[in-house]
ZABA-415655 format. One record per residue (C-alpha): residue in three letters; x negated, y negated, z. Coordinates in steps of 0.1 Angstrom, whole numbers, plus 5000, padded with zeros to 4 digits. Layout:
<nudos>
AlaXYZ
...
</nudos>
This chain:
<nudos>
Met938439314093
Lys935039174086
Arg933639314119
Val935339654109
Ala933839654074
Arg930439584089
Phe930939874113
Leu931940104085
Ile929140004064
Val926540084091
Leu928140414101
Leu928240524064
Ala924640424059
Ser923640604090
Gly925440914078
Ala923740904045
Leu920540864061
Leu921041154083
Ala922141354053
Trp918941294034
Leu917041394063
Ala918841704067
Ala918641774031
Thr914741724031
Val914441964060
Val916842214045
Thr914842204011
His911542264028
Val912642534050
Ser914642714021
Arg911842683995
His909542844019
Trp912043134025
Phe912543173987
Glu908743203982
Glu908443464009
Asp911343653992
Ile909643643957
Val906443773973
Glu908344053989
Arg910144133957
Ser907144133936
Gly905544383961
Arg908544593957
Val908444593920
Gly904744693920
Asp905444973943
Ser908145113923
Ala906445093890
Arg902945183902
Ala903045553892
Ala904245473857
Leu901745193852
Leu898845403862
Ala900145683838
Arg899845443809
Trp896845253822
Ala894345473799
Pro893045333765
Gly895445363736
Gln898545323758
Gly899044953749
Glu902445003733
Ala903745223760
Leu902344983787
Thr904144683769
Ala907444873769
Leu907144933805
Leu906644573813
Ala909544483791
Asn911744713813
Ile910444523844
Val911244163831
Arg914944263825
Asp915544093859
Glu916943733850
Arg914543593877
Ile911343733860
Met910243523829
Gly907343763822
Ala904844023832
Met901244103823
Ala898844393831
Cys895344303837
Ala892144503840
Glu889844433872
Asp887544253850
Gly890144013838
Arg891044143805
Ala894744153793
Leu895844513785
Ala899644413778
Arg901744133782
Thr905644063775
Pro906443803745
Leu908043543766
Leu905143513789
Pro904043153790
Pro900643133772
Gln899142923800
Val899243233824
Gly896243463815
Cys894643723834
Ala891343513838
Ala893443213849
Val895243413875
Ala892043583887
Lys890343233890
Arg893143083910
Arg893243363933
Thr889443333937
Glu889842993947
Ala892443053971
Arg890443323989
Ala887643073992
Gln889842824010
Ala892043064033
Gly889743364035
Pro889843704020
Pro893443864023
Pro893844244025
Ser893044413993
Ser896444563992
Ser898244233996
Val900344033970
Trp898943693963
Gly901143413947
Ala901343053938
Val903442783923
Trp902442703887
Asp903442373869
Leu904242493836
Pro905742303805
Gly909142443810
Gly909342383847
Asn907842533878
Ala907142913880
Tyr905943143907
Val903043363897
Ala902543673916
Met899543893916
Val900244253927
Pro897144473931
Leu897244823918
Pro895545083940
Ala893645373923
Ala895345693918
Gln892145873930
Pro889145763952
Gly887345503930
Pro887245143917
Arg890844983915
Pro892044983880
Gly893544613879
Phe896444413888
Leu900144333877
Val901043963871
Leu904743863874
Val905843523864
Asn909043423884
Asp911643163874
Leu912042903901
Ser914942713884
Phe917442893904
Ile916042763936
Glu916242403921
Arg919842453912
Arg920642583948
Glu918642293963
Ala920742043942
Lys924042213953
Thr922742193991
His922041803987
Arg925241733972
Phe927041943999
Leu925241774028
Leu925841434013
Val929541484011
Ala929741654045
Phe927841394064
Gly929641114044
Leu933041254054
Leu931841294091
Ala930540944095
Phe933840824080
Leu935941014102
Ala933940924133
Ser934040564123
Val937840564121
Ile938340764152
Thr935840514171
Ile937740204157
Val941240344167
Ala939940444202
Ala938240114205
Arg941539924197
Leu943640134219
Ser941240104249
Trp940939714244
Arg944539684242
Gly945039884275
Phe942239704293
Arg943539384285
Lys946839484297
Glu945839624329
Leu943339314334
Leu946339084331
Arg948439304354
Phe945539314380
Ile945138934378
Gln948738884383
Gly948839124412
Glu950939364394
Ser948639654390
Arg949839994404
Arg946840214391
Lys945140384420
Glu941640304408
Phe942339934416
Leu944039964447
Pro940639984469
Ile939539644453
Ile943039484458
Arg943139604494
Asp939639504503
Val940039154488
Arg943539114504
Glu942039244537
Leu939238984536
Val941438694527
Glu944038764552
Arg941238804579
Ile939738484571
Ala943238344571
Ala943838484604
Glu940738344619
Arg941838004607
Glu945338054619
Ile944338164654
Asp941137964658
Gly942537644640
Gln939237564624
Gly936837704598
Gly933037694592
Ala930237874609
Trp930638024642
Ser928737854669
Pro928737864708
Gln931337564708
Arg933637724682
Leu933638044703
Lys934337874736
Gln937237674720
Thr938838004707
Leu938638154741
Val940237844757
Arg942737814731
His944038174730
Phe942938284766
Pro943537984787
Gly942237994822
Glu940738334818
Lys937038404821
Val935338694801
Ile934038964822
Val931139174806
Leu930539524818
Ala927039634810
Asn924339874827
Arg921539644818
Glu921439314835
Pro920338994815
Tyr917938874842
Ile915839084865
His914238974897
Gln910939134904
Arg908339084932
Ala905238924918
Lys901739024928
Asp901338714949
Gly904238814969
Gly906738584952
Met909538644929
Glu909638624892
Ile912438664866
Val911938924837
His914138954806
Pro914639324799
Ala913739474764
Ser917239544753
Gly918939464722
Leu922339464739
Val921339194763
Ala919838964736
Ala923138994718
Val925738974744
Glu923938724768
Pro924638434744
Val928138504741
Leu928738474779
Arg926638154781
Ala929138014754
Cys932138134772
Ser931138154810
Gly932538424832
Val930838734849
Trp928338974839
Val928639304859
Ala925539524859
His923439754877
Gly920839574899
Ser917539744891
Gly914939484899
Ser912739524929
Ala913639174941
Asp917339184929
Arg918839214965
Glu916938914976
Ala918238694950
Val922138754954
Asp924538604977
Ala926838785003
His928938884974
Asp926139034954
Arg926338744930
Val923938514914
Arg924338234890
Val922238244858
Pro920438144836
Pro917837994860
Gly917937624856
Asp920937624836
Ala923637834854
Cys926737874835
Tyr927938214844
Ser927738454873
Leu925738794875
Arg927539034898
Arg925039334907
Leu926039664919
Trp923639914936
Leu923240264928
Ser921740534949
Ala918740734934
Glu920941034932
Glu923640844912
Glu921040684890
Lys919541024881
Gly922941184872
Tyr924640884856
Tyr921940694838
Tyr918940934834
Gly921341244831
Leu924341234813
Ala923640884794
Asn920240934783
Glu919441304784
Gly923141394771
Leu924841114750
Trp921940934739
Pro920641234720
Leu924041344711
Cys924741034691
His921240984675
Leu920041224648
Ala916641224660
His915641594667
Met916341594704
Arg918541844722
Pro921141694743
Ile921441824780
Phe924641844797
Arg925041924835
Asn928141934854
Gly926541724883
Asp925541454859
Phe928941414846
Ala930341404881
Ala927941134889
Tyr928840954857
Lys932540964865
Ala931840824901
Val929540524887
Asn932240454860
Leu934840424888
Lys932540214907
Phe932039964881
Ala935639974869
Glu936739874904
Ala933939594906
Val935439444872
Cys938939444885
Lys937739254918
Glu936139004894
Ala939338934875
Asp941338634888
Ala944338724867
Asp946239034858
Asp945439004821
Pro941738924819
Val939338974788
Val936939244795
Leu933939334773
Val932739694780
Gln929339754766
Asp927740074753
Tyr927840454760
His927140404799
Phe930640324804
Ala932840544781
Leu935340624810
Ala935640264823
Pro938240124799
Arg940840394809
Leu940040324845
Ile940339954841
Arg943639994822
Lys945140184851
Arg944539894875
Leu945139624850
Pro947839724823
Arg947939384808
Ala943939334803
Thr942639284772
Ile939739544770
Ile937239544743
Ser934839824741
Phe931739804718
Trp929640114713
His926239994702
Ile924740324691
Pro925940544663
Trp929040754670
Pro928441124658
Asn930541314636
Ser933441554650
Glu931441864646
Arg928341724666
Leu930641554692
Gly931941914699
Ile928741994716
Cys929641794744
Pro931741954772
Trp933441644780
Arg934441514746
Ala938141484754
Glu937341274786
Leu935041034767
Leu937540984740
Glu940540924763
Gly938440694783
Leu937540464753
Leu941140464742
Gly942040294772
Ser940639984752
Ser942539744733
Ile939939754708
Val937139994702
Gly934239844681
Phe931440004664
Gln928539894643
Thr929640034608
Gln932740164591
Leu931140514590
Tyr931240524630
Cys934740424630
Asn935640704606
Asn933640954627
Phe935440834658
Leu938940874641
Asp938041204630
Ser936941294665
Val940341164679
Asp942241364654
Arg940241694662
Tyr940141684699
Leu943141484713
Glu946741454708
Ala947341114694
Arg948940944664
Ile946540784641
Asp947040534615
Arg944040554592
Glu945340284569
Gln945340034598
Ser942440224615
Ala944340244650
Val945340514674
Val948240514698
Gln947740764727
Arg950140784758
Gly951840474744
Gln948640264744
Pro947540124709
Ser943840104703
Leu942339924673
Val939240084659
Arg937239834641
Pro933439774628
Tyr931739474642
Pro928239464631
Ile926339304660
Ser923839024653
Ile921838764672
Ala922338404683
Trp921638144655
Pro919637934660
Val917438144682
Glu916037954712
Trp912838134714
Pro910937984684
Asn911437654697
Gln909637744729
Thr906637874708
Ala904037714688
Ala904137634650
Val903437944627
Glu900037834621
Glu899037804656
Cys900738124667
Arg898838294639
Arg895338154649
Ser896038234687
Val897038594679
Leu894038664656
Ala891738524683
Glu893338724708
Leu892739034687
Gly889238934678
Leu890038924641
Ala889138724611
Glu891038444598
Asp891838624566
Ala892838944585
Leu896239104575
Leu898639154605
Ala901539384608
Val903939414639
Gly906139644655
Val908439574685
Asp910339854702
Arg911240034736
Ile909040354737
Asp911740594725
Tyr911840884701
Thr914640734679
Lys912340434670
Gly909940634649
Ile906740484664
Glu904740804655
Glu906040784619
Arg905140424619
Phe901440504628
Leu901240794603
Ala902540554575
Val899640304584
Glu897140594582
Arg898440704549
Leu898240354537
Leu894540334546
Glu893940684529
Arg895640564498
Phe894440204496
Pro890940184511
Ala890739804507
Tyr892939754538
Val890239934561
Gly888639674581
Arg891139414571
Leu894739524581
Thr895639544618
Phe899039694631
Val900239564666
Gln902639794684
Leu904339604713
Gly906039894732
Ala907939844762
Pro907940164786
Ser911540314789
Arg912940584809
Ser909640704822
Leu911240914848
Leu912241164820
Glu909641424810
His910241394774
Tyr909741024775
Arg906441064792
Gln905441324766
Leu906441084738
Asp904440814754
Gln901341034755
Ala901741154719
Ile902140794707
Glu898740714724
Arg897041024710
Thr898140944673
Ala897040584678
Asn893540704692
Arg893140964665
Ile893740714637
Asn891540454654
Ala888740704658
Arg888940804621
Phe889040464605
Ala887340234632
Arg884639994619
Ala882439794644
Arg884939574664
Trp887939644642
Lys890339914647
Pro893639964627
Ile896140004655
His896639774688
Leu898939964711
Ser900339754740
Arg902639954762
Thr903939694786
His906739464790
His906639154768
Glu908538844773
Pro910538704745
Pro908238414739
Thr905138654735
Ile907138874712
Tyr908338584689
Arg904538444688
Phe903638784673
Tyr906638764648
Arg905638434637
Ala901838534632
Ala902638864612
Asp902338924576
Leu905039204580
Cys907139354605
Tyr907739744600
Val911239874618
Ser910940254613
Ser913840374635
Leu914740744628
His918540654637
Asp919740324649
Gly923140154653
Met922039824642
Asn918439734653
Leu918139364663
Val914339374658
Ala914739324623
Lys917139024627
Glu914938884654
Phe911738904630
Val913838714603
Ala915138454629
Ala911538394640
Arg910338314605
Asp911337954600
Asp908437914576
Glu910238164553
Arg907138374551
Gly906638734561
Val908039054547
Leu910339304568
Val910039664560
Leu913139824573
Ser914340194579
Gln917340304557
Phe918640484589
Thr919340164607
Gly922739944605
Ala920639644596
Ala919739804563
Arg923239764551
Glu923039374559
Leu919439294553
Ala919339404516
Glu916439174509
Ser914139374531
Leu912139664518
Val914239954528
Val912340284532
Asn912840664545
Pro910340644575
Tyr910041024571
Asp908640984536
Leu905040854543
Glu904340804506
Glu907240574501
Ala906640394536
Ser902840334527
Ser903840214492
Ala906339974509
Leu903539834532
Asp901339804504
Thr903939614484
Ala904639384514
Leu901139314520
Arg900639194483
Met904039024478
Pro903538674464
Pro904638374486
Asp907538284463
Glu909238624466
Gln908638624504
Arg910338274504
Asp913238404483
Arg913838724504
Met913538554536
Arg915738254527
Ala918538484517
Met918238694550
Arg918238394571
Ala921138234554
Phe923038574561
Leu922238554597
Ala923238194602
Glu926638284589
Phe926938624605
Asn925538564639
Val926538704674
Tyr929138434678
Arg931038554648
Trp930738914661
Ala932138804694
Gly934738564678
Ala935938834654
Met936539074683
Leu938338794703
Val940438684673
Asp941639044670
Ala942239084706
Ala944338744705
Arg946538864676
Leu947039204695
Arg948139024726
Arg950338784707
Lys952239074690
Ala952339264723
Asn954038954740
Ala956238904711
Leu957539274713
Gly957739274751
Arg955539574755
Ser958539814756
Ser957440184753
Asp959240204719
Asp957439904705
Leu953939974718
Gly953440194686
Arg954339914663
Ile951639704678
Ala949039924663
Arg950239844627
Leu948439534625
Asp947039374594
Arg943539314598
</nudos>
């Protein structure tokens, strides 16, 4: 009750204060209106009586003039009137006229007012409030114009009673005080009642929610999300038999326990190791510039098995055995690499054609028109069939675990399923999946969807892409969709659709193969000819229009324009690996990037310094990680990216917990690395401001941000990514075995708790 009383007192006091303020404003405005009304009324009185006054203005007409003034003051608001000659003499006055009001005094006040405000028109009425012993009065002076051309005869003085105004103001004050007081009281009562009812309802719902009894729709998503997370963690423990962080050992134990005797078969276009002929005639091994390889290769190291890929190296044929296999990694062989060979025509249609001129721009919102040719799709089908047959030959059981990677093999899951019906096929789409309207551009959308639905599990980077995929299936195929469980049943085959954000191995091996951070920085600055206090920013990408490299350079240019202090001190190093150079628009992009860098360098270069160093060549991981460790910041400016592992690699490289990550909002990584500086790469003002913020960020803040991101990557590493898919696949296989895979039960398999 004390709180209620205090609340009421505060509200009533507030109402009283508002009433006083309102009354003050109303008084000021109404008094001004009343004074204007008096002046107008005085002018009308003067006009109506002017003829009669001028007729009696002659000498000897004093009594007649006084009688006329007495008629004028019959109005209860006029206290008295006086007729004055132009020289200030009183010609006549009414008996009740206050003695303080005289013709000379009025003329004097008028003269003083003219001196301050400037001369008014000769015919205008002048007036002012006088403080008289009986109260305030408004004295109005009404000039009387001459009946004939000549000097003005004089003026009429009217003294108006203001007591009626004061009475009205008092009534207004009382009304406002009562009205605002009543409103404040009613508002306080309504507020208290509503608060009591709301609090009672909130406590009741909160209690029901805690007890798990809530049925209100707004709480259902919370309950579902928490329940799904708890059940998923419980499922991992149930199937995996252990908790804690995911590691190569835990991943391998999971595979051995639930897929005993089976090896993992990875199908990907890109091979993890490329054998090239060296300049000296020998053979060298190159690591491809591929985020897919960087993510998936540690999984196969942990699980062993076979990697099926296109052999594209100039010395690849020399390195394989009679069955086109080679054991990798070199010096620590733990799995096999099976290479397939493509003719120039097949590679042109399958890889450069449909995959990279059709599907790649279709899935990326980066302003490149997709191109679809019937010949390309024919080659795509033929190559998918060739690789699917190779996968089946590598299987040593009828139920292998197959990991199909990316957009190059959308048809392969269905082809593998036809040959190995009991296989556990996990397809992961590394790039974005477009919405159903955009997918409609593709003439073979149905074939692509049906091919992927040959998988046991179809994985994407984010839930948004899962939703897009389900919408596409709903729009273009005859299939049963369970959106609650995120599953599709088509032709009796259930397929789970799940988000599995891909990551990198933890800990990363490459920082251990490079020097300490201080040594990396010294060597990189010396290599670039920079001073020890120089600022270094880095970008690492394939030369691709989705990576926003030109936008990145323009952001650096805008930074130098806005903050000239960075001129001569900041150097941006772009490590750009050539990509798909046989395609014309990639060659044009490469030239455009070079022109942009040259233009900016020509504009800002000073002596031996230039703002942008563009290195368009392949870089091995140790070199890339050396630049990561030397840089003050890393800028990832992708215009559209499923995940982008460069961002995660930079964080993994900084075991000194220094450096700042500037990250495009259009990457999947931006949803996970929240401690980065997230920007719109198209907005050069925002991007340049973020670069400035990164370069000026205090070491303590850098450490806090980097520590949080590194902790996230340590927990959500690539082994968890692969483990989550294998755990789901194991649950799917267990349910399928329990149900006996009858045609009536296959649909029930899709209804799995996550």
